[in-house]
N, C-alpha and C positions, 0 to 999 in steps of 0.2 A: 480599420479597427484592429490592427495588429499591435502587439506589445513589443517593446524593445528591452531586452535584459542586458544589464551590465555584465562584462566578463568577470568581474571581481565582486567580492562581498561589498554591498553598498555601504557608503559612509554618508549618504545623503540624509535629509530629514526622514526618509522612509527606511531607517536602518533597523537593526535587530531589536531595538527597544520600542519601535513604533507600534502603535495600536494596529496599524494596517500593514505590518510586515508581510504577512502571507498574501494579502491582496496585491501588493506591489511585486512580490516574488512571482506570482502567477501572471499578472496582467501588465506589469510594467507601466508604461505611460498610456496604455489603451484606455479610452473612455468606457465607463460602465454606464449603460443606458437603462433607465427604469421607465417602463411603459405600462402603467396601470398595474396589473398583476403579473407582469413579466419583467425579468432582468436579463440583459445580455451583454457580452463583452468579447473583445478579440483576444485570442490566445496564440502567441507565436511559439511553435515547438522548436526552440533553438537548443544549443548544447546544455543549457541550464536544466532542460527537462529530460535529458537522456536516461534510458534504462539499459536495454540491449544497445550495443554499439550501432548508432545510426537510427535508433528507434526510440520514440518517447516512452517514458515509463507510464504504465496505466494509472498509477496513483496520481499523476499530475492531472489528468482529465477528471478523475473522480473527485479530487480535492477542489478543482475549479467549480464543478457542479455544486458541491457542498457549500463553497464560499458564497456563490450567488444565491443559493437557497436561503442562507442566513440573512440576506437583504430583503427578502419578501415580507410583505405585511403580515402574513399568517404564520411566520416562523415563531414558535413559542419563546417567550422571554424568561421562562423559569423552568427549572429541571422537572418539576412535577407535571408540567404540560408537555414536555419534550420527550422524556424517556419512558419506555424503551423507544429508541429511534432506529428504524429499519431502513436500509438503503439497498436496492437491487440495481446492478449495473449489467448491461449487455454490451459486449465489445465487438469491434471488427466489422461494422457495416461498411466501412471503407478503410483502406490501408492508409496509414499516416507515417511519415518519416521526418527526421530532423530537417528543419527548414520550412516546413509547411505552416501556413496560417489558417487558423480555425475560428469558428464562431461558437461560443458557448451561450446557450439560452436555457433559462429555467423559469417555469411558470407555476403559479399556485394551482393546487388540485385539492379536492376534498380530503381533509385530514393530512395533507402533506404537500408534495410538489412533484413535478415531472421535469426532466431535463434532457438535453441532447447537445452533442458536440458534432458539428459538421465542418468539413473542409469547404473553403470558399469556392473551390472548383467542382465540388461534388456535394449535392444536397442530401445524400443518404447519410445517416448518422454514423460517426466513428464510435461514439458512445451514446447510449440512451440509458436513462435512469428513472427509477420510481422511488420516492422518499415518503415515509409514513411516520407521523408523530404519535406517540403513545400507542405503539403497536405491541400487542400482547404476545408476540412470538417468543417462545422460550425454548423450543426444541434444539436450537443451535447451542445454546448455553448448556443444556443438559448433555449434549453430545461431547462438547469440549471437556466438561467436568468429569465425564466417564473415563477419560484416558490421561489427563494431565496428572502429574504426581501431587502428593498432598502439600508439599511446600518446597521452598528453595533448597533446603538441605538434601532433598531427595535427588537433585540433579547435579550437585557439586561433585567435581572430579569425574563426571561422566560426559563432558561436553567435548566433542572432537571438532576442531576448527575446520570450516569449509573455505574455499577460495572466494575471491571477490573481484569485482571490476575496478577500473580506475576512475571512471566518470559517472557511474550509475547514481541516480538521485538517492537511492536507498543504501547501496553498499559501496559506493565510490569513495576511495580514500585519497585520490589525487585531484579532487575537484577544486576549481577556483571559485565556484559558486557555492552558496549554502546547500547543504544536503543532510540527510539523516545519518550517514556514516555508520551504518550498522554492520556488525559482524554476525555471521551465522554459524551454527554448530549443529552437528549430528549428535543426537542423544544416544550414546553408545551404551544401551542397557538391554540386558536379556529379559527384563520383566515385560517388555512390550513386543507383541507379534507384528506390529506395524512400525514403519520407519518414521521417526519424529524428528523434526528440525526445530531448533530453539534460537532465539535472539533476545538479548537483554538490553534494558535501558535503565540508566540511573545508578549503575555500579561504577561509573567512571566520571570524574569531575569534568572531563572534556565534553560530556553530553550537553552542557549548557551552551556549547558552540555548535551543536548539531541537532539532535532530536528535539530538545527543549526549546530550541530557537523558534520552532513552528508552533507558536502559541498566541493567544489573545487574552488579555486580562488574566494571565497566569493559568489558563486552561489550554491544554493541548488541542491544536486544530485537528479536525478529522483527516486532513491530508496526510498527517504523519501516521496515524493509526491505520488508515486504509492501505496506504502504500506499504507499510511494514508487513501487515498481514498478507497482502497479495504476494509479496516476495517470499515470505516464510512458507506459505502453502505451496508456492511454485517450486521452492527448493525441496520440500517434502515429496512432491510429485516426481521431481527428478531423481531423488534417491531411491524411488521405487521403480522407475522406468528407464533411467539413463537417457532421457530425452529433454532437451530444451523445449520450451513451450510458451505459447501466448494464452492469455486469459480469454476465455469465451464468454463466460458469465460468472458473476461473483455477487454474493449477498452478505450483508453485515447486519448485525443488531448491536447497537451501543446501549449499554445499560446505565451508565452514568458518566460524568466528566472524569477525565484524567488530568491531574494537576501537575504543574511543573515541580519537579523534585521527587515525585512518587516513583518508586522502583517498579519496573514493568518487565514481565517476561512474555515474549511472543512464542506461541506453539503452533506448529503446523504438522498435520498428519495426512499421508496419502491414504484414501479410503478404497479406491478402486482404480485399476488400469485396464484399458481395453485396447487391443492391438499391440504392436511392437515397434521399437525404434527403427527407423529406416523406411517404414510404411506409414499408413494412417494410424495414429495413436491418440487416444484421449485418456486423461486421468481426472479423477475427482478427488478433492482434498477438503479438509476442514481445519479449523484452527481458532485461536482466540488470544486475546491479551489478558493477562492476569496481573493484578496488583499484588505486590509482596507486602503483606501486613507486618506489623511490628513483631509478631511472634513467628514470622517466617512462612506462614500459611498463604495460600493463594486465594484471591477473589477474582473470578472471571468478570471482566467489565466490558469486553467486546467479544462477540462470537461471529464466526464467518464460515462460509462454505462456497465452493465454486467448481468450475469445470475448465480444463485447459486442453489446448490442441497442440500436440507435438509437432515441431518444425525441424526437420533434419538440418537445415542451414544454421539454425540457432545452436544445435548440438555441436556442429563443427566450429561455430564461433566460440563456444565455451572452451573448447580444447585449445584454441589459439589465444584468446583474449583474457581468460581468467588467470589470476595470479594469487600466490606463487604456484609454480608449475607442479611441485611435489604434492601440494594439497589438491590440485585439480586432478592429477592422476589417481590419487587415493580415492577421491569422491567418485570418479567413474568406476573404479574397481568395486567399491561398496555398492554402487547402484547396479552392478551386474553387467556393465558394458563388456562386449566381447573383446 
């Protein structure tokens, strides 16, 4: 039940205009099995899924669970029954690397769904998830609204570019596979006591070949929103800790659809750091996606928070693999690296 990804952007009937582009991107030729109130599929973590070098991006697994949840009989068919949509993910029950074959399984639950991703060789979950429809949680949205600026004009000329990877699903600029191709920026402002990281969508016509590609019926697929916020908040944690890290747990609340063509700004802020780089380190971060309205004001449409575990080997990888070198060195200086 493993999928096979093409090394190039597909020109088959499952191309970027296909209704099932995201499903094909995730599962390739793998069969999707429906068994009553459960759906499962094989997921091959090949280079198409890379985040850290040699490690799949967490957004891939989260997106795969959300995709199968959409196939369940109890998945709401209208916005009024679906939103707010909350999804909680716990990561790292088993380690996964590029080349591993996984099984994704999602089942109906009261008011939502539960999901898990396991390696074929190891039945403990790599990712476990709980999804709830019409969830009234609002605290995450309030938290994000408390620190994001009032509108797009408030961050213009204050964005300091951060480095990027070559093949990362979110920030990779040299991918031969489809990817989000996002750039990240440090919000260089004296008005905030916390370090905030920003990424934008829809301000470049090339986004039609990147972020907007991950859509169905002109609505952005959750894989794009979840992966972008995961990385934005991870960057925010790095800027406060000088440590590369892996996601331990992350929770999202989606308040409405994001449509192709809407301008979006992702925000991430580190809320707390415990420990120090080189030893056991944890950080907590929050963030959100805000739509830019016609008057330039922000509307928060996704809110998130999570916990990350610092990994010294990933910090070393960042120093070597991120590019360009001068942006990497500056980011480490701002983050307080010795």
